[in-house]
Biopython code that builds the backbone (N, CA, C, O; Angstrom):
import numpy as np
from Bio.PDB.StructureBuilder import StructureBuilder

atoms = [
    (1, "MET", "N", (-41.488, -16.484, -19.168)),
    (1, "MET", "CA", (-40.242, -15.757, -18.848)),
    (1, "MET", "C", (-38.870, -15.814, -18.583)),
    (1, "MET", "O", (-38.524, -15.720, -17.405)),
    (2, "GLY", "N", (-37.661, -16.007, -19.823)),
    (2, "GLY", "CA", (-36.611, -17.011, -19.506)),
    (2, "GLY", "C", (-35.473, -15.915, -18.780)),
    (2, "GLY", "O", (-35.535, -14.686, -18.741)),
    (3, "ALA", "N", (-34.568, -16.709, -18.302)),
    (3, "ALA", "CA", (-33.595, -16.413, -17.245)),
    (3, "ALA", "C", (-32.693, -15.607, -17.891)),
    (3, "ALA", "O", (-32.136, -15.985, -18.921)),
    (4, "PRO", "N", (-32.425, -14.180, -17.228)),
    (4, "PRO", "CA", (-31.310, -13.774, -18.661)),
    (4, "PRO", "C", (-29.770, -14.838, -18.999)),
    (4, "PRO", "O", (-29.375, -15.912, -18.544)),
    (5, "SER", "N", (-29.319, -14.009, -19.869)),
    (5, "SER", "CA", (-27.806, -15.110, -20.060)),
    (5, "SER", "C", (-26.579, -13.818, -19.556)),
    (5, "SER", "O", (-26.685, -12.629, -19.858)),
    (6, "VAL", "N", (-25.629, -14.326, -18.867)),
    (6, "VAL", "CA", (-24.901, -13.868, -18.854)),
    (6, "VAL", "C", (-23.506, -14.886, -19.212)),
    (6, "VAL", "O", (-23.340, -16.070, -18.919)),
    (7, "GLU", "N", (-22.794, -14.148, -19.793)),
    (7, "GLU", "CA", (-21.706, -14.465, -20.523)),
    (7, "GLU", "C", (-20.030, -14.183, -19.545)),
    (7, "GLU", "O", (-19.625, -13.275, -18.819)),
    (8, "THR", "N", (-19.599, -15.151, -19.901)),
    (8, "THR", "CA", (-18.037, -15.488, -19.155)),
    (8, "THR", "C", (-17.381, -15.218, -19.532)),
    (8, "THR", "O", (-17.243, -15.850, -20.579)),
    (9, "LYS", "N", (-16.621, -14.498, -19.394)),
    (9, "LYS", "CA", (-14.982, -14.640, -19.669)),
    (9, "LYS", "C", (-13.822, -15.291, -19.098)),
    (9, "LYS", "O", (-13.414, -14.514, -18.235)),
    (10, "LEU", "N", (-13.215, -16.131, -19.128)),
    (10, "LEU", "CA", (-11.833, -15.840, -18.423)),
    (10, "LEU", "C", (-10.650, -14.824, -18.608)),
    (10, "LEU", "O", (-9.724, -14.787, -19.419)),
    (11, "ALA", "N", (-10.947, -14.171, -17.765)),
    (11, "ALA", "CA", (-9.393, -13.180, -17.809)),
    (11, "ALA", "C", (-8.105, -13.881, -18.022)),
    (11, "ALA", "O", (-7.789, -15.036, -17.740)),
    (12, "ALA", "N", (-7.230, -12.638, -18.753)),
    (12, "ALA", "CA", (-6.306, -13.031, -18.373)),
    (12, "ALA", "C", (-5.183, -13.370, -17.698)),
    (12, "ALA", "O", (-5.191, -12.842, -16.586)),
    (13, "PHE", "N", (-4.460, -13.865, -17.849)),
    (13, "PHE", "CA", (-3.169, -13.134, -16.698)),
    (13, "PHE", "C", (-2.661, -11.183, -16.364)),
    (13, "PHE", "O", (-2.545, -10.501, -17.382)),
    (14, "GLY", "N", (-2.523, -10.800, -15.614)),
    (14, "GLY", "CA", (-2.946, -9.589, -14.727)),
    (14, "GLY", "C", (-4.100, -9.258, -15.611)),
    (14, "GLY", "O", (-3.777, -8.209, -16.169)),
    (15, "GLU", "N", (-5.073, -9.557, -15.949)),
    (15, "GLU", "CA", (-6.111, -8.210, -16.965)),
    (15, "GLU", "C", (-6.775, -7.945, -15.725)),
    (15, "GLU", "O", (-6.931, -8.820, -14.873)),
    (16, "THR", "N", (-7.296, -6.389, -15.557)),
    (16, "THR", "CA", (-8.272, -6.195, -14.346)),
    (16, "THR", "C", (-9.841, -5.491, -15.087)),
    (16, "THR", "O", (-10.109, -5.781, -16.253)),
    (17, "GLN", "N", (-10.309, -5.034, -14.679)),
    (17, "GLN", "CA", (-11.917, -4.277, -14.931)),
    (17, "GLN", "C", (-11.599, -2.924, -15.101)),
    (17, "GLN", "O", (-12.412, -2.082, -15.482)),
    (18, "ARG", "N", (-10.205, -2.662, -14.769)),
    (18, "ARG", "CA", (-10.963, -1.713, -14.752)),
    (18, "ARG", "C", (-9.882, -0.977, -16.255)),
    (18, "ARG", "O", (-8.806, -1.413, -16.664)),
    (19, "ARG", "N", (-10.493, -0.056, -16.650)),
    (19, "ARG", "CA", (-9.612, 0.414, -18.499)),
    (19, "ARG", "C", (-9.356, 2.060, -18.163)),
    (19, "ARG", "O", (-9.438, 2.899, -19.061)),
    (20, "ASP", "N", (-9.134, 2.307, -17.195)),
    (20, "ASP", "CA", (-8.993, 3.534, -16.937)),
    (20, "ASP", "C", (-6.856, 3.346, -16.555)),
    (20, "ASP", "O", (-6.346, 2.596, -15.724)),
    (21, "ALA", "N", (-6.137, 4.302, -17.496)),
    (21, "ALA", "CA", (-4.489, 4.184, -17.059)),
    (21, "ALA", "C", (-3.953, 4.088, -15.734)),
    (21, "ALA", "O", (-2.778, 4.456, -15.752)),
    (22, "TRP", "N", (-4.214, 3.853, -14.955)),
    (22, "TRP", "CA", (-3.799, 3.495, -13.126)),
    (22, "TRP", "C", (-2.512, 2.813, -13.247)),
    (22, "TRP", "O", (-1.902, 2.486, -12.229)),
    (23, "TRP", "N", (-2.116, 2.606, -14.258)),
    (23, "TRP", "CA", (-0.308, 2.356, -14.025)),
    (23, "TRP", "C", (0.748, 3.993, -14.397)),
    (23, "TRP", "O", (1.815, 4.362, -13.907)),
    (24, "VAL", "N", (0.049, 4.495, -15.221)),
    (24, "VAL", "CA", (0.517, 6.227, -15.419)),
    (24, "VAL", "C", (1.131, 6.854, -13.785)),
    (24, "VAL", "O", (1.529, 8.001, -13.575)),
    (25, "GLU", "N", (1.071, 5.951, -12.985)),
    (25, "GLU", "CA", (0.678, 7.417, -11.399)),
    (25, "GLU", "C", (1.784, 6.337, -11.363)),
    (25, "GLU", "O", (2.849, 6.791, -11.781)),
    (26, "ILE", "N", (1.846, 5.026, -10.983)),
    (26, "ILE", "CA", (2.701, 4.283, -10.490)),
    (26, "ILE", "C", (3.934, 3.977, -11.186)),
    (26, "ILE", "O", (4.683, 3.256, -10.526)),
    (27, "LEU", "N", (4.356, 4.314, -12.313)),
    (27, "LEU", "CA", (5.277, 4.452, -13.454)),
    (27, "LEU", "C", (6.587, 5.041, -12.545)),
    (27, "LEU", "O", (7.462, 4.629, -11.782)),
    (28, "PRO", "N", (5.997, 6.562, -13.298)),
    (28, "PRO", "CA", (7.372, 7.571, -11.897)),
    (28, "PRO", "C", (7.954, 6.745, -10.652)),
    (28, "PRO", "O", (9.171, 6.651, -10.497)),
    (29, "VAL", "N", (7.270, 6.299, -9.993)),
    (29, "VAL", "CA", (7.500, 5.658, -8.406)),
    (29, "VAL", "C", (8.573, 4.551, -8.601)),
    (29, "VAL", "O", (9.716, 4.545, -8.146)),
    (30, "VAL", "N", (7.969, 3.626, -9.366)),
    (30, "VAL", "CA", (8.739, 2.660, -9.743)),
    (30, "VAL", "C", (10.293, 2.679, -10.313)),
    (30, "VAL", "O", (11.316, 2.051, -10.035)),
    (31, "ILE", "N", (9.901, 3.849, -11.365)),
    (31, "ILE", "CA", (11.874, 3.641, -12.191)),
    (31, "ILE", "C", (12.025, 4.703, -10.981)),
    (31, "ILE", "O", (13.183, 4.597, -10.576)),
    (32, "LEU", "N", (11.311, 5.708, -10.220)),
    (32, "LEU", "CA", (12.803, 6.227, -9.691)),
    (32, "LEU", "C", (13.473, 5.814, -8.282)),
    (32, "LEU", "O", (14.657, 5.950, -7.974)),
    (33, "LEU", "N", (12.103, 5.106, -7.255)),
    (33, "LEU", "CA", (13.369, 3.943, -6.567)),
    (33, "LEU", "C", (13.462, 3.002, -6.703)),
    (33, "LEU", "O", (13.381, 2.327, -5.676)),
    (34, "GLY", "N", (13.696, 2.256, -8.026)),
    (34, "GLY", "CA", (13.745, 1.087, -9.067)),
    (34, "GLY", "C", (15.648, 1.869, -9.712)),
    (34, "GLY", "O", (16.604, 1.095, -9.655)),
    (35, "GLY", "N", (15.838, 3.073, -10.145)),
    (35, "GLY", "CA", (16.964, 3.423, -9.993)),
    (35, "GLY", "C", (18.035, 3.708, -8.952)),
    (35, "GLY", "O", (19.248, 3.501, -8.995)),
    (36, "PHE", "N", (17.244, 4.252, -7.975)),
    (36, "PHE", "CA", (18.081, 4.711, -6.176)),
    (36, "PHE", "C", (18.093, 3.446, -6.267)),
    (36, "PHE", "O", (19.299, 3.310, -6.059)),
    (37, "GLY", "N", (17.627, 2.141, -6.447)),
    (37, "GLY", "CA", (18.284, 0.906, -5.651)),
    (37, "GLY", "C", (19.222, 0.258, -6.139)),
    (37, "GLY", "O", (20.004, -0.458, -5.514)),
    (38, "VAL", "N", (19.198, 0.620, -8.140)),
    (38, "VAL", "CA", (20.397, 0.239, -8.668)),
    (38, "VAL", "C", (21.901, 1.433, -8.496)),
    (38, "VAL", "O", (23.020, 0.952, -8.671)),
    (39, "TYR", "N", (21.793, 2.552, -8.242)),
    (39, "TYR", "CA", (22.683, 3.623, -7.445)),
    (39, "TYR", "C", (23.263, 3.331, -6.737)),
    (39, "TYR", "O", (24.473, 3.175, -6.905)),
    (40, "ALA", "N", (22.561, 3.095, -5.456)),
    (40, "ALA", "CA", (22.700, 2.866, -4.169)),
    (40, "ALA", "C", (23.390, 1.133, -4.256)),
    (40, "ALA", "O", (24.290, 0.921, -3.444)),
    (41, "THR", "N", (23.070, 0.165, -5.016)),
    (41, "THR", "CA", (24.147, -1.302, -5.047)),
    (41, "THR", "C", (25.588, -0.824, -5.308)),
    (41, "THR", "O", (26.615, -0.964, -4.644)),
    (42, "LEU", "N", (25.260, -0.009, -6.886)),
    (42, "LEU", "CA", (26.428, 0.240, -7.123)),
    (42, "LEU", "C", (27.712, 0.795, -6.576)),
    (42, "LEU", "O", (28.847, 0.347, -6.736)),
    (43, "ARG", "N", (27.151, 2.331, -5.598)),
    (43, "ARG", "CA", (28.138, 3.026, -4.879)),
    (43, "ARG", "C", (28.259, 2.122, -3.696)),
    (43, "ARG", "O", (29.313, 2.172, -3.062)),
    (44, "ALA", "N", (27.312, 1.297, -3.316)),
    (44, "ALA", "CA", (28.003, 0.529, -2.224)),
    (44, "ALA", "C", (28.666, -0.309, -1.999)),
    (44, "ALA", "O", (29.100, -0.649, -0.899)),
    (45, "PHE", "N", (28.996, -1.159, -3.871)),
    (45, "PHE", "CA", (29.841, -2.211, -3.781)),
    (45, "PHE", "C", (31.220, -1.447, -4.710)),
    (45, "PHE", "O", (32.337, -1.963, -4.715)),
    (46, "GLU", "N", (30.999, -0.566, -5.222)),
    (46, "GLU", "CA", (32.374, 0.341, -5.738)),
    (46, "GLU", "C", (33.363, 0.706, -5.043)),
    (46, "GLU", "O", (34.470, 0.810, -5.569)),
    (47, "GLY", "N", (33.139, 1.006, -3.560)),
    (47, "GLY", "CA", (34.122, 1.272, -2.476)),
    (47, "GLY", "C", (34.890, 2.274, -3.182)),
    (47, "GLY", "O", (35.846, 1.827, -3.816)),
    (48, "LYS", "N", (34.715, 3.428, -3.220)),
    (48, "LYS", "CA", (35.350, 4.629, -3.798)),
    (48, "LYS", "C", (34.502, 5.617, -4.018)),
    (48, "LYS", "O", (33.327, 5.621, -4.385)),
    (49, "PHE", "N", (35.699, 6.960, -3.584)),
    (49, "PHE", "CA", (34.937, 8.342, -3.315)),
    (49, "PHE", "C", (33.509, 8.438, -2.063)),
    (49, "PHE", "O", (32.530, 9.181, -2.146)),
    (50, "TYR", "N", (33.858, 7.310, -0.833)),
    (50, "TYR", "CA", (32.783, 7.363, 0.224)),
    (50, "TYR", "C", (33.115, 8.856, 1.735)),
    (50, "TYR", "O", (32.548, 9.084, 2.803)),
    (51, "ALA", "N", (34.257, 9.493, 1.026)),
    (51, "ALA", "CA", (34.343, 10.590, 2.551)),
    (51, "ALA", "C", (34.645, 12.098, 1.462)),
    (51, "ALA", "O", (35.411, 12.319, 0.524)),
    (52, "TRP", "N", (33.752, 12.784, 2.078)),
    (52, "TRP", "CA", (34.149, 14.023, 1.199)),
    (52, "TRP", "C", (34.587, 15.093, 2.026)),
    (52, "TRP", "O", (33.695, 15.877, 2.352)),
    (53, "GLY", "N", (36.155, 15.412, 2.606)),
    (53, "GLY", "CA", (35.995, 16.177, 3.630)),
    (53, "GLY", "C", (35.640, 15.365, 5.015)),
    (53, "GLY", "O", (36.052, 14.247, 5.327)),
    (54, "PRO", "N", (34.731, 16.259, 5.790)),
    (54, "PRO", "CA", (34.605, 15.555, 6.802)),
    (54, "PRO", "C", (33.233, 14.471, 7.093)),
    (54, "PRO", "O", (32.723, 13.919, 8.068)),
    (55, "TYR", "N", (33.001, 14.552, 5.623)),
    (55, "TYR", "CA", (31.774, 13.491, 5.339)),
    (55, "TYR", "C", (31.847, 12.714, 4.906)),
    (55, "TYR", "O", (32.599, 12.659, 3.934)),
    (56, "LEU", "N", (31.041, 11.449, 5.366)),
    (56, "LEU", "CA", (31.149, 9.902, 4.964)),
    (56, "LEU", "C", (30.002, 9.801, 4.121)),
    (56, "LEU", "O", (29.171, 10.706, 4.043)),
    (57, "SER", "N", (29.960, 9.178, 3.753)),
    (57, "SER", "CA", (28.548, 8.855, 2.509)),
    (57, "SER", "C", (27.617, 7.583, 3.766)),
    (57, "SER", "O", (28.272, 6.616, 4.154)),
    (58, "PRO", "N", (26.523, 7.712, 4.132)),
    (58, "PRO", "CA", (25.506, 6.808, 4.530)),
    (58, "PRO", "C", (25.449, 4.802, 3.808)),
    (58, "PRO", "O", (25.028, 3.738, 4.262)),
    (59, "PHE", "N", (26.091, 5.213, 2.606)),
    (59, "PHE", "CA", (26.022, 3.769, 2.536)),
    (59, "PHE", "C", (27.160, 3.138, 2.786)),
    (59, "PHE", "O", (27.271, 2.096, 2.139)),
    (60, "TYR", "N", (28.435, 3.501, 3.799)),
    (60, "TYR", "CA", (29.507, 2.744, 4.069)),
    (60, "TYR", "C", (29.305, 2.550, 6.004)),
    (60, "TYR", "O", (28.245, 2.336, 6.592)),
    (61, "SER", "N", (30.320, 2.669, 6.458)),
    (61, "SER", "CA", (30.190, 1.904, 8.138)),
    (61, "SER", "C", (31.287, 3.634, 7.941)),
    (61, "SER", "O", (31.790, 4.345, 7.072)),
    (62, "PRO", "N", (31.155, 3.551, 9.140)),
    (62, "PRO", "CA", (32.120, 4.855, 9.659)),
    (62, "PRO", "C", (33.321, 4.057, 10.013)),
    (62, "PRO", "O", (33.409, 3.084, 10.763)),
    (63, "LEU", "N", (34.579, 4.909, 9.048)),
    (63, "LEU", "CA", (36.070, 4.925, 9.568)),
    (63, "LEU", "C", (36.384, 4.679, 10.905)),
    (63, "LEU", "O", (36.677, 5.508, 11.766)),
    (64, "ILE", "N", (36.260, 2.961, 11.043)),
    (64, "ILE", "CA", (37.087, 2.466, 12.816)),
    (64, "ILE", "C", (38.945, 2.578, 12.191)),
    (64, "ILE", "O", (39.313, 1.863, 11.259)),
    (65, "ASP", "N", (39.774, 3.432, 12.795)),
    (65, "ASP", "CA", (40.669, 2.854, 12.155)),
    (65, "ASP", "C", (41.531, 3.903, 13.546)),
    (65, "ASP", "O", (41.498, 5.122, 13.380)),
    (66, "PRO", "N", (42.347, 3.272, 15.012)),
    (66, "PRO", "CA", (43.353, 3.937, 15.429)),
    (66, "PRO", "C", (43.991, 4.769, 15.051)),
    (66, "PRO", "O", (44.151, 5.660, 15.885)),
    (67, "ARG", "N", (44.622, 4.965, 13.828)),
    (67, "ARG", "CA", (45.801, 5.503, 13.402)),
    (67, "ARG", "C", (45.229, 6.949, 12.221)),
    (67, "ARG", "O", (45.965, 7.684, 11.562)),
    (68, "HIS", "N", (43.315, 6.967, 12.314)),
    (68, "HIS", "CA", (43.240, 8.126, 11.639)),
    (68, "HIS", "C", (42.998, 8.883, 12.402)),
    (68, "HIS", "O", (42.264, 8.694, 13.372)),
    (69, "ARG", "N", (43.722, 10.171, 12.044)),
    (69, "ARG", "CA", (43.743, 11.624, 12.912)),
    (69, "ARG", "C", (42.798, 12.245, 11.687)),
    (69, "ARG", "O", (43.198, 12.653, 10.597)),
    (70, "GLY", "N", (41.229, 12.190, 12.254)),
    (70, "GLY", "CA", (40.261, 13.588, 12.165)),
    (70, "GLY", "C", (40.397, 14.199, 12.612)),
    (70, "GLY", "O", (41.388, 14.422, 13.308)),
    (71, "ASN", "N", (39.093, 15.067, 12.400)),
    (71, "ASN", "CA", (38.619, 16.768, 12.741)),
    (71, "ASN", "C", (38.366, 16.470, 13.925)),
    (71, "ASN", "O", (38.283, 17.553, 14.506)),
    (72, "PHE", "N", (38.165, 15.538, 14.750)),
    (72, "PHE", "CA", (37.810, 15.144, 16.364)),
    (72, "PHE", "C", (39.134, 15.214, 17.060)),
    (72, "PHE", "O", (39.384, 15.829, 18.097)),
    (73, "HIS", "N", (40.180, 14.274, 16.116)),
    (73, "HIS", "CA", (41.384, 14.758, 17.615)),
    (73, "HIS", "C", (41.529, 15.711, 17.495)),
    (73, "HIS", "O", (41.564, 16.408, 18.509)),
    (74, "ARG", "N", (41.753, 16.497, 15.822)),
    (74, "ARG", "CA", (42.684, 17.844, 16.004)),
    (74, "ARG", "C", (41.842, 19.133, 17.266)),
    (74, "ARG", "O", (42.537, 20.005, 17.787)),
    (75, "ARG", "N", (40.759, 19.048, 17.480)),
    (75, "ARG", "CA", (40.099, 19.747, 18.444)),
    (75, "ARG", "C", (40.545, 19.141, 20.621)),
    (75, "ARG", "O", (40.083, 19.700, 21.615)),
    (76, "PHE", "N", (41.164, 18.364, 20.608)),
    (76, "PHE", "CA", (41.884, 17.983, 21.708)),
    (76, "PHE", "C", (43.041, 17.696, 21.725)),
    (76, "PHE", "O", (43.580, 17.367, 22.782)),
]
sb = StructureBuilder()
sb.init_structure("model")
sb.init_model(0)
sb.init_chain("A")
sb.init_seg("    ")
for serial, (resi, resn, name, xyz) in enumerate(atoms, 1):
    if name == "N":
        sb.init_residue(resn, " ", resi, " ")
    sb.init_atom(name, np.array(xyz, "f"), 0.0, 1.0, " ", f" {name:<3s}", serial, name[0])
structure = sb.get_structure()
């Protein structure tokens, strides 16, 4: 009785044994999160359009200016 022959092949870089398209589910997540990361970085370094009325963008620190008279000071 002979031993069964097992053919071994070296895998290429990034090759898996899966044959389904597993990356299709991950692709929209990577695109959306990557797009948001680029958008957030550009908006944070832009330095304009950070306030709309009494609202402040979450990408900026609060306005700390003793001469600034916002809605808070108008109430008191």
